[in-house]
Structures are given as C-alpha cells and as structure tokens.
C-alpha positions, 0 to 999 in steps of 0.5 A: 947470489943464489945457490943450486939448492935454491933453484932446486927448491924452486924447480920442485915446488913450480913444477910439481915435482913432489916426489923428488927431493933436492938431493935427488937432483945433481948439480950437473944433472941434465934438466931435459931428456931421458938421462937427466930430470926428464923435463920436456918442452912444456916444463921449459916454458914453466921454468922459464916463467919461474925464473922470472917470477922468483929471481927477476931474470929474463932469458934474453938469448933463446938461442943459448937456452940449450946451454943455460938450461943444460943443468943446474949448475949452468942455470944458476950461473946464468941467473947469478950473472944476470943478477950482477949485471943488473945490480 
C-alpha cells in the first residue's frame, strides 16, 4: 500500500518540481488548475507514465481521470485499489 507521501515524492521527482517540498502539497490539494498545484495537460501525461512506471498501475478508464487525478488522496486511493485487485 502506498501513501500520499510516496506519491508526492514521485510527483516532485518525476515532474522536476524541486522548488516544492512534500509538506507543501496538501493531501486534498487539487493537482491541476490555478487553485492547486498548477499542473497542466502535459504534466497529466507525465504523471500517468510515472504511475505506470513506479507503481505498475495503468489508468484504465480515462473518462474517470478527472476524479482519479483530483488530488493526492484520490490518486493514492485509485492506485491502492488497483494494486489490491491485481494481487
């Protein structure tokens, strides 16, 4: 089971966000948009690849991606759910 801290570390390293610390990303902070972390569509592609590479989880339903990628909590819940169903 991964934690939000695990995910945040991968986001920071994978997207080159060296000027942001793990503690600056709230668990319920929006990942996309000006009110949150401020990621964009290119970051979404990179983040999808990071999740596949680091956790072995593919985003199966792109129609649900807005909910899955809403914030670190929702993304970790999805990853852990997929890891549990694959084990």
